[in-house]
C-alpha positions in Angstrom: 68.6 -95.0 -43.1 64.9 -94.2 -43.6 63.5 -91.0 -42.1 61.6 -91.8 -38.9 57.8 -91.7 -39.2 55.2 -90.3 -36.8 51.5 -90.3 -37.3 49.1 -88.1 -35.3 45.5 -88.6 -34.6 43.4 -85.5 -35.5 40.4 -85.1 -33.2 41.2 -84.3 -29.6 44.9 -84.8 -30.4 45.8 -82.0 -32.8 42.5 -80.2 -32.6 40.0 -80.0 -29.7 36.9 -81.2 -31.4 35.1 -82.1 -28.1 35.2 -78.6 -26.8 33.6 -77.2 -29.9 30.6 -79.5 -30.2 28.4 -77.9 -27.5 28.8 -74.6 -29.2 27.9 -76.1 -32.6 24.8 -77.9 -31.1 23.6 -74.6 -29.6 24.1 -72.9 -32.9 22.3 -75.7 -34.8 19.2 -75.8 -32.6 18.9 -72.0 -32.6 19.2 -71.8 -36.4 16.5 -74.4 -36.9 14.1 -73.0 -34.3 14.5 -75.9 -31.9 14.1 -75.6 -28.1 17.0 -75.7 -25.7 15.9 -79.2 -24.6 16.9 -80.5 -28.0 20.5 -79.5 -27.7 21.3 -82.6 -25.7 19.9 -84.9 -28.3 21.7 -83.2 -31.2 25.0 -83.2 -29.2 24.7 -86.9 -28.4 24.2 -87.7 -32.1 27.5 -86.0 -33.1 29.5 -86.6 -30.0 31.5 -89.7 -31.0 31.8 -89.5 -34.8 29.6 -87.8 -37.4 28.7 -89.0 -40.9 26.1 -87.9 -43.5 23.8 -90.7 -42.1 23.8 -88.9 -38.8 21.8 -86.1 -40.4 19.3 -88.6 -41.9 18.3 -89.4 -38.3 18.2 -85.7 -37.3 16.2 -84.8 -40.3 13.7 -87.5 -39.6 13.3 -86.6 -36.0 12.5 -82.9 -36.7 10.8 -83.2 -40.0 13.2 -80.9 -41.8 12.5 -80.3 -45.5 16.1 -79.7 -46.6 18.0 -82.9 -47.6 20.3 -84.6 -45.2 23.2 -83.8 -47.5 22.6 -80.1 -47.1 22.6 -80.4 -43.3 25.9 -82.4 -43.6 27.6 -79.8 -45.7 26.5 -77.1 -43.3 27.9 -79.1 -40.4 31.3 -79.6 -42.2 31.6 -75.9 -42.8 30.6 -74.9 -39.3 33.0 -77.4 -37.5 35.9 -76.5 -39.9 35.4 -72.9 -39.0 35.2 -73.6 -35.2 38.2 -75.9 -34.6 41.8 -74.7 -34.5 45.2 -76.1 -34.0 47.5 -74.2 -31.5 50.4 -72.3 -33.2 52.8 -74.1 -30.9 51.6 -77.5 -32.3 51.8 -76.3 -36.0 55.3 -75.0 -35.3 56.2 -78.3 -33.7 55.1 -80.2 -36.7 57.5 -78.1 -38.8 60.3 -78.7 -36.2 59.8 -82.4 -36.5 60.0 -82.3 -40.3 63.1 -80.1 -40.1 64.7 -82.6 -37.7 64.2 -85.4 -40.4 60.8 -86.9 -39.4 58.1 -87.9 -41.8 55.0 -86.4 -40.2 51.5 -87.6 -41.0 47.9 -87.7 -39.8 45.9 -90.9 -39.4 42.2 -90.2 -38.6 38.9 -91.9 -38.6 35.9 -90.1 -40.1 34.3 -88.9 -43.3 36.8 -87.6 -45.9 35.0 -84.3 -46.5 34.7 -83.2 -42.8 38.2 -84.4 -41.8 39.9 -82.8 -44.8 37.9 -79.6 -44.2 39.4 -79.5 -40.7 42.9 -80.3 -41.9 42.8 -77.5 -44.4 41.0 -74.9 -42.3 43.4 -75.3 -39.3 46.5 -75.3 -41.6 47.5 -78.8 -40.5 47.5 -80.0 -44.1 50.3 -77.5 -44.9 52.5 -78.7 -42.0 52.5 -82.5 -42.6 53.9 -84.8 -45.3 50.6 -86.6 -45.7 47.2 -87.6 -44.2 44.8 -90.5 -44.5 41.1 -90.4 -43.5 39.4 -93.7 -43.0 36.4 -92.6 -45.2 38.7 -92.5 -48.2 39.2 -96.3 -48.3 36.9 -97.8 -45.7 39.9 -98.6 -43.4 39.1 -97.7 -39.8 41.6 -97.5 -36.9 42.5 -99.7 -35.2 42.9 -101.8 -38.4 46.5 -102.2 -39.4 45.6 -101.3 -43.0 44.6 -97.8 -41.8 48.1 -97.2 -40.5 49.7 -98.7 -43.5 47.8 -96.3 -45.8 48.6 -93.4 -43.6 52.3 -94.3 -43.7 52.2 -94.6 -47.5 50.7 -91.1 -47.7 54.0 -89.9 -46.1 56.2 -92.0 -48.4 56.9 -94.5 -45.6 56.1 -98.1 -44.8 55.1 -99.7 -41.5 58.0 -102.2 -41.8 60.4 -99.2 -41.2 58.8 -98.7 -37.8 57.6 -95.4 -36.3 55.3 -93.8 -33.8 51.6 -93.2 -33.3 50.4 -90.2 -31.2 46.7 -90.1 -30.2 44.1 -89.8 -27.5 42.1 -93.0 -28.1 43.4 -96.0 -26.1 41.9 -98.6 -28.5 42.1 -96.9 -31.9 45.4 -95.0 -31.5 47.4 -96.9 -28.9 46.1 -100.4 -29.4 45.9 -100.0 -33.1 49.4 -98.4 -33.2 50.8 -101.4 -31.3 49.2 -103.8 -33.7 50.8 -101.9 -36.6 54.2 -102.2 -35.0 54.5 -98.6 -34.0 55.6 -97.1 -30.7 52.9 -95.1 -29.1 52.3 -91.8 -27.3 49.0 -91.4 -25.5 47.6 -87.8 -25.2 45.7 -88.3 -22.0 43.7 -85.0 -22.0 43.6 -85.3 -18.2 42.1 -88.8 -18.1 43.3 -92.0 -16.4 44.5 -94.9 -18.5 42.0 -97.6 -19.4 43.5 -100.7 -17.7 42.0 -103.1 -20.3 44.0 -101.6 -23.1 47.7 -102.3 -24.0 49.7 -99.5 -22.3 51.4 -96.8 -24.4 55.1 -96.4 -24.5 54.7 -92.8 -23.2 51.9 -90.6 -21.8 51.7 -86.8 -22.3 49.1 -84.2 -21.5 48.8 -82.7 -25.0 50.2 -82.8 -28.6 52.9 -80.3 -28.1 54.4 -82.4 -25.3 54.4 -85.4 -27.6 56.3 -83.4 -30.2 58.9 -82.3 -27.6 59.3 -85.9 -26.6 60.0 -87.0 -30.2 62.4 -84.1 -30.7 64.3 -85.3 -27.6 64.4 -88.8 -29.2 66.0 -87.2 -32.3 68.6 -85.5 -30.2 69.4 -88.6 -28.2 69.8 -90.6 -31.4 72.1 -88.1 -32.9 74.3 -88.1 -29.7 74.4 -91.9 -29.8 75.5 -91.9 -33.5 78.2 -89.4 -33.0 
């Protein structure tokens, strides 16, 4: 019997990216001599998802002389240093693997920034594999994204599994389309009624891990 698979989203699931962006925007505007009123614009530009092209627009707006690639590299280093993954979540990833799960990360974004976060937080050392959309131009909620993430863990979607994430469309809708059961990390938000409902809802990633560990225990009791 194949080991069960679980894929976790990264941003605002395993790490709290959203809470760190305001601090980064303040640091960025101060570093470049911009007024406080520019923080809102910079924050809006990076709020949803950030790529090197984001800094082309920022460079043009402010007339920066340094290339956009230099701004991008600085952003990657800053954000990787600012985000963290709770110890309880890192321990939980280890507990899942010890209980027989294949554990992976499935995340949209540029490969350099997402891998910088995976390594800086230590997550990369606590999972079997990770796939970033920028590595192969396969974005969630596309089924191909989940298939590539599963393959990084030595698994296949045909064997089933779980997707844990905070985005109703990318993580929950995409997970359903890929044939995975889903756990929504609500982060205190109500469910979006237009999206297919998750199999379970939890407040944070550690609660999702505990849910999956209980599933393992229930399966073991049923088999005995």
